[in-house]
C-alpha positions as CSV (number, residue, x, y, z in Angstrom):
1,X,-9.2,29.2,19.1
2,X,-8.6,28.0,15.5
3,X,-9.8,24.5,14.5
4,X,-8.0,22.8,11.6
5,X,-7.9,19.5,9.8
6,X,-4.7,18.4,11.5
7,X,-7.0,17.8,14.4
8,X,-9.1,15.3,12.5
9,X,-7.1,12.3,13.7
10,X,-7.0,13.6,17.2
11,X,-10.8,14.0,17.2
12,X,-11.3,10.3,16.7
13,X,-9.0,9.3,19.5
14,X,-9.3,12.1,21.9
15,X,-12.8,13.4,21.9
16,X,-14.6,10.2,21.3
17,X,-13.3,9.1,24.6
18,X,-14.7,12.1,26.3
19,X,-18.1,10.7,25.5
20,X,-17.5,7.5,27.2
21,X,-14.3,7.9,29.3
22,X,-15.5,10.9,31.2
23,X,-15.3,9.5,34.7
24,X,-13.0,10.3,37.6
25,X,-10.2,8.0,38.6
26,X,-11.9,7.0,41.9
27,X,-14.3,4.8,39.9
28,X,-11.5,2.2,39.7
29,X,-12.5,0.9,43.2
30,X,-13.8,-2.6,43.3
31,X,-17.6,-2.5,42.7
32,X,-19.8,-3.7,45.5
33,X,-23.0,-4.1,43.5
34,X,-24.1,-4.8,39.9
35,X,-27.0,-3.1,38.3
36,X,-29.0,-5.6,36.2
37,X,-31.9,-3.5,34.9
38,X,-33.5,0.0,34.8
39,X,-37.1,1.0,34.4
40,X,-36.9,4.8,33.8
41,X,-39.7,7.3,33.3
42,X,-38.3,10.7,32.3
43,X,-40.1,13.9,31.4
44,X,-38.3,16.7,29.6
45,X,-39.6,20.3,29.9
46,X,-37.4,22.1,27.4
47,X,-38.8,25.7,28.1
48,X,-37.5,25.5,31.7
49,X,-34.5,23.1,31.0
50,X,-36.0,20.6,33.5
51,X,-35.7,16.9,33.8
52,X,-38.1,15.0,36.1
53,X,-37.6,11.3,36.4
54,X,-38.3,8.1,38.3
55,X,-35.8,5.2,38.0
56,X,-36.5,1.7,39.3
57,X,-33.1,0.1,39.7
58,X,-32.7,-3.7,40.0
59,X,-29.3,-4.6,41.4
60,X,-27.3,-7.6,42.8
61,X,-24.9,-7.4,45.8
62,X,-21.4,-8.5,44.9
63,X,-20.5,-8.4,48.6
64,X,-22.6,-8.1,51.8
65,X,-24.2,-4.7,51.5
66,X,-25.9,-2.2,53.8
67,X,-25.3,1.0,51.7
68,X,-25.8,1.2,48.0
69,X,-23.9,3.9,46.2
70,X,-24.7,5.3,42.7
71,X,-23.4,8.1,40.6
72,X,-25.9,10.9,39.7
73,X,-25.4,14.3,38.1
74,X,-25.0,16.9,40.8
75,X,-27.7,19.1,39.2
76,X,-30.3,16.4,39.9
77,X,-32.0,16.5,43.3
78,X,-33.2,13.2,44.8
79,X,-36.7,13.8,46.3
80,X,-37.5,10.2,47.3
81,X,-35.9,6.7,47.5
82,X,-37.9,3.6,48.3
83,X,-37.1,-0.1,48.4
84,X,-39.0,-3.0,46.9
85,X,-41.5,-3.0,49.8
86,X,-42.2,0.7,49.4
87,X,-40.3,1.7,52.5
88,X,-38.8,5.2,52.4
89,X,-35.0,5.2,52.7
90,X,-32.5,7.9,53.5
91,X,-30.3,9.1,50.7
92,X,-27.1,11.1,51.2
93,X,-25.8,13.3,48.4
94,X,-22.0,13.5,48.1
95,X,-21.2,16.3,45.6
96,X,-17.5,15.7,45.6
97,X,-17.8,12.6,43.5
98,X,-21.4,13.1,42.2
99,X,-22.8,10.1,44.1
100,X,-25.9,9.3,46.1
101,X,-25.5,6.9,49.1
102,X,-28.6,5.0,50.1
103,X,-28.9,3.3,53.5
104,X,-30.7,0.0,53.0
105,X,-33.4,-1.0,55.4
106,X,-31.6,-4.3,56.1
107,X,-28.3,-5.8,55.1
108,X,-28.3,-7.4,51.6
109,X,-26.2,-10.6,51.5
110,X,-23.8,-11.3,48.7
111,X,-25.5,-12.5,45.5
112,X,-28.9,-11.4,46.6
113,X,-30.9,-9.0,44.5
114,X,-33.1,-6.1,45.4
115,X,-34.8,-3.0,43.9
116,X,-34.5,0.7,44.6
117,X,-36.8,3.4,43.1
118,X,-35.4,6.9,42.8
119,X,-37.5,10.0,42.2
120,X,-35.5,13.0,41.2
121,X,-35.5,16.3,39.2
122,X,-33.3,19.2,38.2
123,X,-32.4,21.8,35.7
124,X,-29.8,20.7,33.1
125,X,-28.5,23.7,31.1
126,X,-24.9,24.2,32.0
127,X,-21.6,22.3,32.6
128,X,-21.1,23.8,36.0
129,X,-22.0,20.7,38.0
130,X,-21.1,18.1,35.3
131,X,-19.6,14.8,36.5
132,X,-16.7,15.9,34.3
133,X,-15.5,19.4,35.1
134,X,-16.2,21.9,32.4
135,X,-17.8,19.4,30.0
136,X,-21.5,19.6,29.2
137,X,-22.9,16.1,28.9
138,X,-26.6,16.7,29.5
139,X,-28.9,19.5,28.5
140,X,-32.7,20.0,28.2
141,X,-33.5,22.8,25.8
142,X,-36.0,23.6,23.0
143,X,-33.5,23.2,20.2
144,X,-31.9,19.9,21.1
145,X,-32.0,18.0,24.4
146,X,-29.4,15.3,25.1
147,X,-28.8,13.1,28.0
148,X,-25.5,11.2,27.5
149,X,-24.8,8.1,29.5
150,X,-21.6,9.9,30.6
151,X,-23.7,12.6,32.3
152,X,-25.1,10.1,34.9
153,X,-28.6,11.5,34.4
154,X,-29.9,8.3,36.0
155,X,-28.3,6.4,39.0
156,X,-25.2,4.8,37.5
157,X,-23.0,2.0,38.9
158,X,-19.7,0.7,37.4
159,X,-19.6,3.2,34.6
160,X,-18.7,1.6,31.3
161,X,-18.0,-1.8,32.9
162,X,-21.4,-2.7,34.4
163,X,-23.6,-3.9,31.6
164,X,-27.4,-3.6,32.0
165,X,-30.8,-3.8,30.3
166,X,-33.2,-0.9,30.3
167,X,-36.7,0.2,29.5
168,X,-36.7,4.0,29.1
169,X,-39.8,6.1,28.7
170,X,-39.2,9.7,27.7
171,X,-42.0,12.2,27.5
172,X,-41.3,15.3,25.4
173,X,-43.3,18.1,23.6
174,X,-44.9,16.7,20.4
175,X,-42.6,18.6,18.1
176,X,-39.6,16.6,19.3
177,X,-38.3,13.4,18.0
178,X,-36.5,11.2,20.5
179,X,-33.6,8.9,19.6
180,X,-32.6,6.1,22.0
181,X,-31.4,2.4,22.1
182,X,-33.7,-0.5,21.5
183,X,-37.2,-1.3,20.3
184,X,-39.2,1.9,20.0
185,X,-42.9,2.6,20.5
186,X,-44.6,6.1,20.6
187,X,-47.7,7.2,22.5
188,X,-49.3,10.6,22.3
189,X,-51.0,12.5,25.1
190,X,-51.8,16.0,26.4
191,X,-50.8,18.0,29.5
192,X,-52.5,21.0,31.0
193,X,-51.2,24.3,29.6
194,X,-50.8,25.6,33.2
195,X,-47.8,23.3,33.5
196,X,-46.2,24.9,30.5
197,X,-44.7,28.4,30.6
198,X,-46.3,31.2,28.7
199,X,-49.9,29.8,28.9
200,X,-52.6,31.8,30.6
201,X,-55.5,29.4,31.0
202,X,-55.7,26.0,32.5
203,X,-58.3,24.9,29.8
204,X,-55.7,24.9,27.1
205,X,-53.4,21.9,26.6
206,X,-50.0,21.1,25.1
207,X,-49.6,17.9,23.3
208,X,-46.8,15.5,24.2
209,X,-45.3,12.2,23.0
210,X,-43.9,9.4,25.1
211,X,-41.2,7.4,23.5
212,X,-40.4,4.0,24.9
213,X,-37.1,2.3,24.2
214,X,-36.6,-1.4,25.3
215,X,-33.1,-2.7,25.3
216,X,-33.1,-6.3,26.6
217,X,-29.5,-7.4,26.0
218,X,-27.0,-6.2,28.7
219,X,-25.0,-3.3,27.4
220,X,-25.0,0.5,27.9
221,X,-28.3,1.9,26.6
222,X,-28.2,5.1,28.6
223,X,-28.1,7.9,25.9
224,X,-31.1,9.9,24.8
225,X,-31.3,12.7,22.2
226,X,-34.4,14.7,21.5
227,X,-35.1,17.5,19.0
228,X,-36.6,18.6,15.7
229,X,-34.7,16.6,13.1
230,X,-35.0,15.8,9.5
231,X,-34.9,12.0,9.2
232,X,-33.2,10.1,6.3
233,X,-33.5,6.3,6.0
234,X,-31.8,3.4,4.2
235,X,-32.4,-0.4,4.4
236,X,-29.6,-1.5,2.1
237,X,-27.5,-4.5,2.9
238,X,-29.9,-5.6,5.7
239,X,-29.1,-2.5,7.8
240,X,-32.0,-0.4,9.2
241,X,-30.2,2.9,9.0
242,X,-31.7,6.2,10.2
243,X,-29.9,9.6,10.0
244,X,-31.2,12.5,12.0
245,X,-29.7,15.9,10.9
246,X,-30.7,19.5,11.5
247,X,-31.9,21.4,8.4
248,X,-28.5,23.1,8.1
249,X,-26.9,19.8,7.2
250,X,-29.6,18.2,5.1
251,X,-27.5,18.5,1.9
252,X,-24.8,16.3,3.5
253,X,-27.3,13.7,4.7
254,X,-27.1,11.4,1.6
255,X,-23.4,11.2,1.6
256,X,-23.2,10.6,5.4
257,X,-25.9,7.9,5.0
258,X,-23.9,6.2,2.3
259,X,-20.7,6.4,4.3
260,X,-22.3,5.0,7.5
261,X,-23.6,2.1,5.4
262,X,-20.2,1.3,3.9
263,X,-18.5,1.5,7.3
264,X,-21.0,-0.7,9.2
265,X,-21.0,-3.4,6.5
266,X,-17.2,-3.3,6.3
267,X,-17.0,-4.0,10.1
268,X,-19.5,-6.8,9.6
269,X,-17.1,-8.5,7.2
270,X,-14.2,-8.0,9.7
271,X,-15.9,-8.9,13.0
272,X,-19.2,-10.6,12.2
273,X,-22.7,-9.3,13.2
274,X,-23.2,-6.4,15.6
275,X,-25.6,-6.7,18.5
276,X,-28.2,-5.0,16.3
277,X,-28.8,-4.3,12.6
278,X,-30.3,-0.9,13.5
279,X,-28.1,2.2,13.5
280,X,-29.2,5.8,14.3
281,X,-26.8,8.5,13.3
282,X,-27.8,11.7,15.0
283,X,-26.6,15.3,15.2
284,X,-25.9,16.7,18.6
285,X,-25.0,20.4,19.5
286,X,-21.5,21.8,19.4
287,X,-21.6,22.6,23.1
288,X,-21.0,19.0,24.0
289,X,-18.5,16.3,22.9
290,X,-17.7,16.0,19.2
291,X,-19.0,12.4,19.2
292,X,-20.8,9.9,21.4
293,X,-22.0,6.3,21.0
294,X,-24.5,3.9,22.6
295,X,-26.3,0.8,21.4
296,X,-27.7,1.5,17.9
297,X,-26.5,5.2,18.2
298,X,-23.6,7.1,16.6
299,X,-23.8,10.8,17.5
300,X,-21.8,13.5,15.9
301,X,-21.6,17.2,16.9
302,X,-22.7,19.8,14.4
303,X,-19.1,21.0,13.9
304,X,-18.0,17.5,13.0
305,X,-20.5,17.3,10.2
306,X,-18.5,18.8,7.4
307,X,-19.1,19.2,3.7
308,X,-16.5,16.6,3.0
309,X,-17.6,13.6,5.0
310,X,-15.7,13.3,8.3
311,X,-15.4,9.6,7.6
312,X,-12.7,8.8,10.1
313,X,-14.7,10.1,13.1
314,X,-17.8,8.4,11.9
315,X,-15.9,5.1,11.4
316,X,-14.5,5.3,14.9
317,X,-17.9,6.0,16.4
318,X,-19.6,3.2,14.5
319,X,-16.8,0.7,15.4
320,X,-18.0,1.1,19.0
321,X,-21.1,-1.0,18.1
322,X,-18.6,-3.9,18.3
323,X,-16.1,-2.6,20.8
324,X,-18.0,-1.1,23.6
325,X,-21.6,-2.0,22.9
326,X,-21.1,-5.7,22.2
327,X,-17.7,-6.5,23.7
328,X,-16.8,-4.2,26.7
329,X,-13.9,-4.0,29.1
330,X,-14.3,-6.0,32.3
331,X,-12.2,-3.4,34.3
332,X,-10.7,0.0,33.8
333,X,-7.3,-1.7,33.1
334,X,-9.0,-3.4,30.2
335,X,-10.4,-0.2,28.8
336,X,-8.4,-0.3,25.6
337,X,-10.6,-3.2,24.5
338,X,-13.2,-0.5,23.7
339,X,-11.3,2.6,22.7
340,X,-8.1,1.1,21.3
341,X,-10.0,-1.5,19.3
342,X,-12.3,1.2,17.9
343,X,-9.3,3.3,17.0
344,X,-7.6,0.5,15.1
345,X,-10.9,-0.3,13.5
346,X,-11.0,3.2,12.2
347,X,-7.4,2.7,10.8
348,X,-8.5,-0.5,9.1
349,X,-11.4,1.3,7.4
350,X,-9.1,4.2,6.3
351,X,-6.8,1.6,4.8
352,X,-9.7,0.1,2.9
353,X,-11.0,3.5,1.7
354,X,-7.7,5.4,1.2
355,X,-5.1,2.7,0.7
356,X,-1.7,2.2,2.4
357,X,-1.0,5.9,2.5
358,X,-4.1,6.5,4.5
359,X,-3.2,3.7,6.9
360,X,0.3,5.2,7.3
361,X,-1.2,8.6,8.2
362,X,-3.3,7.1,11.0
363,X,-0.5,4.9,12.3
364,X,1.8,8.0,12.6
365,X,-1.0,9.8,14.5
366,X,-1.4,6.8,16.9
367,X,2.4,6.5,17.4
368,X,2.5,10.1,18.6
369,X,-0.5,9.6,20.9
370,X,0.9,6.4,22.2
371,X,4.2,7.9,23.3
372,X,3.0,11.4,24.3
373,X,2.3,10.3,27.9
374,X,4.0,6.9,28.1
375,X,4.8,7.0,31.8
376,X,2.4,4.3,33.1
377,X,2.0,0.8,31.6
378,X,-1.2,0.2,29.8
379,X,-2.0,-2.7,32.1
380,X,-2.1,-0.2,35.0
381,X,-4.2,2.4,33.3
382,X,-6.6,2.5,36.3
383,X,-3.9,4.4,38.2
384,X,-4.6,7.4,36.0
385,X,-7.6,9.8,36.0
386,X,-9.7,8.4,33.3
387,X,-10.5,11.8,31.9
388,X,-6.8,12.8,31.7
389,X,-4.9,13.1,28.4
390,X,-2.5,10.5,29.8
391,X,-5.3,7.9,30.1
392,X,-6.8,8.8,26.8
393,X,-3.6,8.6,24.9
394,X,-2.8,5.2,26.5
395,X,-6.0,3.4,26.0
396,X,-6.8,4.8,22.5
397,X,-3.5,5.3,20.7
398,X,-1.3,2.8,22.4
399,X,-4.2,0.4,22.4
400,X,-4.6,0.9,18.7
401,X,-0.9,0.5,18.1
402,X,-0.8,-2.8,20.0
403,X,-3.4,-4.2,17.6
404,X,-1.4,-2.8,14.6
405,X,1.7,-4.6,15.9
406,X,-0.2,-7.8,16.7
407,X,-1.4,-7.8,13.1
408,X,2.3,-7.6,12.0
409,X,3.3,-10.5,14.3
410,X,0.5,-12.8,13.4
411,X,0.0,-11.9,9.8
412,X,-3.2,-10.6,8.3
413,X,-5.1,-13.9,8.1
414,X,-4.4,-15.0,11.7
415,X,-5.0,-11.5,13.0
416,X,-8.4,-11.3,11.3
417,X,-9.3,-14.7,12.7
418,X,-8.3,-13.5,16.2
419,X,-10.5,-10.4,16.0
420,X,-13.4,-12.2,14.6
421,X,-13.2,-15.0,17.1
422,X,-12.9,-12.5,20.0
423,X,-15.9,-10.5,18.7
424,X,-18.0,-13.7,18.5
425,X,-16.9,-15.4,21.7
426,X,-17.5,-12.3,23.9
427,X,-20.4,-10.8,22.1
428,X,-22.7,-9.3,24.6
429,X,-20.2,-9.8,27.4
430,X,-17.4,-8.1,29.3
431,X,-13.9,-9.3,28.5
432,X,-10.4,-9.0,29.9
433,X,-7.1,-8.6,28.1
434,X,-6.2,-12.1,29.2
435,X,-9.3,-13.3,27.3
436,X,-8.1,-11.6,24.2
437,X,-4.6,-12.9,24.6
438,X,-5.8,-16.5,24.9
439,X,-7.6,-16.2,21.6
440,X,-4.7,-14.5,19.9
441,X,-2.3,-17.3,21.0
442,X,-4.7,-20.0,19.8
443,X,-4.8,-18.4,16.3
444,X,-1.1,-17.6,16.3
445,X,-0.2,-21.1,17.3
446,X,2.4,-20.1,19.8
447,X,2.9,-18.2,23.1
448,X,2.5,-14.5,23.0
449,X,3.4,-13.6,26.6
450,X,6.5,-11.8,25.4
451,X,4.4,-9.6,23.1
452,X,1.7,-8.6,25.6
453,X,4.1,-8.3,28.5
454,X,6.3,-5.9,26.5
455,X,3.5,-3.6,25.3
456,X,1.1,-3.8,28.2
457,X,3.3,-4.1,31.2
458,X,6.2,-1.8,30.2
459,X,6.6,1.7,29.0
460,X,8.8,3.1,26.3
461,X,9.6,2.3,22.7
462,X,12.8,1.6,20.8
463,X,14.7,4.1,18.8
464,X,16.4,2.0,16.1
465,X,19.9,2.6,14.7
466,X,21.9,0.4,12.3
467,X,25.5,-0.2,11.4
468,X,26.5,-2.4,8.5
469,X,29.2,-3.3,6.1
470,X,28.8,-4.2,2.4
471,X,30.8,-7.1,1.0
472,X,31.2,-7.8,-2.7
473,X,30.8,-11.5,-3.3
474,X,33.2,-13.3,-5.7
475,X,30.7,-15.8,-6.9
476,X,31.8,-17.8,-9.9
477,X,28.6,-18.8,-11.5
478,X,26.9,-18.2,-14.8
479,X,24.8,-15.1,-15.2
480,X,21.7,-17.3,-15.7
481,X,22.1,-18.6,-12.1
482,X,21.2,-15.1,-10.7
483,X,23.8,-15.3,-8.0
484,X,23.8,-12.5,-5.4
485,X,26.6,-10.0,-5.9
486,X,26.7,-8.4,-2.4
487,X,26.3,-9.3,1.3
488,X,25.2,-6.7,3.9
489,X,26.4,-7.6,7.4
490,X,25.4,-5.5,10.3
491,X,23.3,-5.1,13.4
492,X,20.2,-3.3,14.6
493,X,20.8,-1.4,17.9
494,X,18.2,0.0,20.3
495,X,18.2,0.9,24.0
496,X,15.6,-1.5,25.6
497,X,17.3,-4.5,27.0
498,X,14.1,-6.7,27.2
499,X,12.8,-5.7,23.7
500,X,11.7,-8.4,21.3
501,X,9.9,-7.9,18.0
502,X,10.1,-8.9,14.4
503,X,11.3,-5.9,12.3
504,X,11.5,-5.4,8.6
505,X,14.7,-4.3,6.9
506,X,14.4,-2.6,3.5
507,X,17.6,-2.4,1.4
508,X,17.6,-0.1,-1.6
509,X,20.0,-1.3,-4.2
510,X,21.0,-0.5,-7.8
511,X,18.5,-3.1,-8.9
512,X,15.7,-4.8,-7.0
513,X,14.8,-3.6,-3.5
514,X,15.4,-6.3,-0.9
515,X,13.2,-6.8,2.1
516,X,13.9,-9.1,5.0
517,X,12.1,-9.7,8.3
518,X,14.5,-10.2,11.2
519,X,14.0,-10.7,14.9
520,X,15.3,-7.9,17.0
521,X,16.1,-9.2,20.5
522,X,17.8,-7.1,23.1
523,X,20.0,-4.1,22.5
524,X,22.0,-5.5,19.5
525,X,20.7,-7.9,16.8
526,X,22.9,-9.0,14.0
527,X,21.7,-9.5,10.4
528,X,23.1,-10.7,7.1
529,X,21.3,-10.1,3.8
530,X,22.5,-11.0,0.3
531,X,21.5,-8.7,-2.6
532,X,21.9,-8.7,-6.3
533,X,22.4,-5.0,-6.8
534,X,24.8,-2.8,-4.8
535,X,23.2,-1.6,-1.6
536,X,22.6,2.1,-1.4
537,X,20.7,2.5,1.9
538,X,19.0,0.5,4.7
539,X,15.8,1.5,6.4
540,X,14.4,-0.2,9.5
541,X,10.7,-0.7,9.8
542,X,9.9,1.5,6.8
543,X,6.2,0.8,6.9
544,X,5.8,1.6,10.6
545,X,4.8,-1.8,11.8
546,X,6.4,-1.3,15.2
547,X,5.8,1.5,17.8
548,X,9.1,3.3,17.9
549,X,10.6,6.6,18.8
550,X,12.1,9.1,16.4
551,X,12.9,12.7,16.1
552,X,9.5,13.4,14.4
553,X,7.5,11.4,17.0
554,X,9.2,13.3,19.8
555,X,8.5,16.6,18.2
556,X,4.8,15.8,17.5
557,X,4.4,14.3,21.0
558,X,5.6,17.6,22.6
559,X,3.1,19.5,20.4
560,X,0.3,17.1,21.4
561,X,1.1,17.6,25.1
562,X,1.1,21.4,24.5
563,X,-2.3,21.2,22.8
564,X,-3.8,19.3,25.7
565,X,-2.5,22.0,28.1
566,X,-4.1,24.7,25.9
567,X,-7.4,22.9,26.2
568,X,-6.9,22.9,30.0
569,X,-6.1,26.7,29.9
570,X,-2.5,26.2,31.0
571,X,-0.9,28.5,28.4
572,X,2.5,28.7,30.2
573,X,2.8,24.9,30.2
574,X,1.7,24.8,26.6
575,X,4.4,27.2,25.5
576,X,7.0,25.2,27.4
577,X,6.0,22.1,25.4
578,X,5.9,23.9,22.1
579,X,9.4,25.3,22.8
580,X,10.6,21.8,23.6
581,X,9.4,20.9,20.1
582,X,11.5,23.8,18.7
583,X,14.5,22.4,20.5
584,X,14.1,19.3,18.4
585,X,13.4,21.2,15.2
586,X,13.8,24.9,15.3
587,X,12.2,25.2,11.8
588,X,9.0,23.3,12.7
589,X,6.2,25.3,11.1
590,X,3.7,23.4,13.3
591,X,5.5,24.3,16.6
592,X,5.7,28.0,15.6
593,X,2.1,28.0,14.6
594,X,1.0,26.5,17.9
595,X,3.0,29.2,19.7
596,X,1.3,31.9,17.6
597,X,-2.1,30.4,18.4
598,X,-1.5,30.7,22.1
599,X,-0.3,34.3,21.8
600,X,-3.4,35.0,19.7
601,X,-5.7,33.7,22.4
602,X,-3.9,35.9,24.9
603,X,-4.4,38.9,22.7
604,X,-0.6,39.3,22.5
605,X,-0.9,40.2,18.8
606,X,2.7,41.3,18.1
607,X,4.2,38.1,19.5
608,X,1.5,36.1,17.7
609,X,2.3,37.8,14.4
610,X,6.0,37.2,14.9
611,X,5.3,33.5,15.5
612,X,3.0,33.2,12.4
613,X,5.9,34.7,10.3
614,X,8.2,32.1,11.8
615,X,5.7,29.4,10.8
616,X,5.6,30.7,7.2
617,X,9.4,30.6,7.1
618,X,9.6,27.1,8.6
619,X,9.7,23.7,7.1
620,X,6.1,23.9,5.8
621,X,5.0,20.7,7.6
622,X,2.0,20.3,7.7
623,X,1.0,22.2,4.5
624,X,-2.1,23.8,6.0
625,X,0.1,26.0,8.3
626,X,0.8,28.3,5.3
627,X,-2.8,29.1,4.5
628,X,-3.9,29.4,8.2
629,X,-0.8,31.6,9.1
630,X,-1.8,34.0,6.3
631,X,-5.4,33.9,7.4
632,X,-4.5,34.5,11.1
633,X,-2.2,37.4,10.2
634,X,-5.0,38.9,8.3
635,X,-7.2,38.7,11.4
636,X,-4.5,40.3,13.5
637,X,-4.2,43.2,11.1
638,X,-8.0,43.6,11.0
639,X,-8.1,43.7,14.8
640,X,-5.3,46.3,14.9
641,X,-7.0,48.5,12.3
642,X,-4.6,47.8,9.4
643,X,-7.2,46.8,6.8
644,X,-4.9,47.1,3.7
645,X,-2.3,44.7,5.2
646,X,-5.2,42.4,6.3
647,X,-6.6,42.1,2.8
648,X,-3.1,41.4,1.5
649,X,-2.8,38.4,3.8
650,X,-6.2,37.1,2.9
651,X,-5.2,37.3,-0.8
652,X,-2.0,35.3,-0.1
653,X,-4.1,32.8,1.7
654,X,-6.3,32.4,-1.4
655,X,-3.1,32.0,-3.5
656,X,-2.2,28.8,-1.6
657,X,-5.3,27.1,-3.0
658,X,-5.5,25.1,0.2
659,X,-9.0,24.9,1.6
660,X,-8.1,22.9,4.7
661,X,-11.0,23.2,7.2
662,X,-12.6,25.9,5.0
663,X,-9.6,28.3,5.1
664,X,-10.3,29.7,1.6
665,X,-13.9,30.2,2.5
666,X,-12.9,32.3,5.6
667,X,-10.4,34.3,3.5
668,X,-13.1,35.2,1.0
669,X,-15.4,36.1,3.9
670,X,-12.9,38.5,5.5
671,X,-12.0,40.1,2.2
672,X,-15.6,41.3,2.0
673,X,-16.0,42.2,5.6
674,X,-13.2,42.8,8.2
675,X,-12.6,40.2,10.9
676,X,-13.9,41.2,14.4
677,X,-13.1,39.7,17.7
678,X,-15.9,37.6,19.1
679,X,-18.0,39.6,21.6
680,X,-16.7,37.5,24.6
681,X,-13.2,38.5,23.7
682,X,-14.1,42.1,23.3
683,X,-15.6,42.2,26.7
684,X,-12.7,40.5,28.4
């Protein structure tokens, strides 16, 4: 499957959530206990992909309790569970929901605390039994081992809502460096070679290191990465910044280090201090999520570390140090406090780095995502499977758009005060949407129930239309008085009866462009604007301050739904969505390209080639469809043994001078050597 730069925006909103939102919908049940602290001793044996661990779990009953239930990766086998007195307890493994149910020796009354100690082990080298179907979230291997919090590699309760402290000891072969959250100490030791594969005598030893990470402020310090990295450091601006990259990406390290510093310090100016002034940016393998975060950790997959810094994805990941690490959602319905806030933080940094045009690009991406699956109100997000595209679009993109619109309603100064006050007041705590609304109303100076009710408790977005009449004014005044010469009288219409939002009108005239902010209330809202020059046209919300429907948004939403179905392997459903996009715009190069991509994956090369040609003959939006259509046609001709035609397509790709996602590099590569199908495809 081809990967192109159009997916850059989706990466920040879609895949980042995979690293933290990967949890089945049943987790929305009311929690019966709260984990307070973990003491974990873990040993990684990379040669055999084995994790052996002991986890001492201190927890508090939120209700009278006789059974304690925790999530734990299905590949991990519990060998022993004991209580605080050392009594052996029975533990039932429920593979359907990746849980372990422990029968307590005696009932634990509400608000009482106790401790359980789990001993467990297992082999982690595939996604077969992952808590999230088909997604590899934990792996123990020689190159890089990673244990993401989302993998539930230790007994987890209240995923992403139950804040906890932890002391995690990780023993690894001495060649490995371990990255975790919190104060770090390292101790060296040796183990008998007989316990390591490939050794013949028990007198030999293999050296190991034990890394200890102590995180003493409740948050989510459950991610561990271990491997052989090159470390780069910076202590500018009071930030203890460490970057751990593989040798392949060492030439990009300096620029990523500089970008991470800029983004972290920018967020400090917006929101105040993070929970920690230490940040570890670490490379993780391509086989897992493109990005993940934890306290003091921003992890990027190898494929996301590009020659041109992937600053949007990095900005989104770093923003979670405030939204997720410091302030976290109290319930699943509040989830957008983490992912939506990080998404709009990314947008704010893009605005700072790339100007208004950069912000507009992100806002258009968020609008599409917000409306792609707008069937459930954001305030009822827990009704959805948290790993579903529907949930992800809601909490990330609609959540981000709500902040964008709140900024428009409040104004920049009051909005920034709201965000900074919220970040400060709930630092190190869980928060609800009502907590946020209270602070927003205080800074706004008025009630905002209408705003939050409209965007949180309802679905849909307006599609604006306008009708107006221009009147010439017969003012009898001297030219020096600058009297208006025209009056525009009309109304803004839209189809949501309860809708209410301030909206900007932009009136282009023969002279000065006039702008006016009007309140759109209900289905028809009148306006009257006086201008000096003769009006030529009127646009509604030209800067996309309001989430709204349009032909372009509907088209791109269909394509996004289709792409989600492609990722799920539902090619028929994907083609149906792409064809819906063509019903909106039959010349959409992007829709034709997506159809061609599906046919290419199905090895239906004639149909694929036809669709790539249609893409080339379409509207050319986005621009990258041209270079990649030529490149893909070249691959098809190579596969079908038509080398001369293939080289012609590669040359046409080069003529576009568009190196989006390394397209020109690929074209040069295949001019030298014909493209061949990957071995897996050849065998299929």
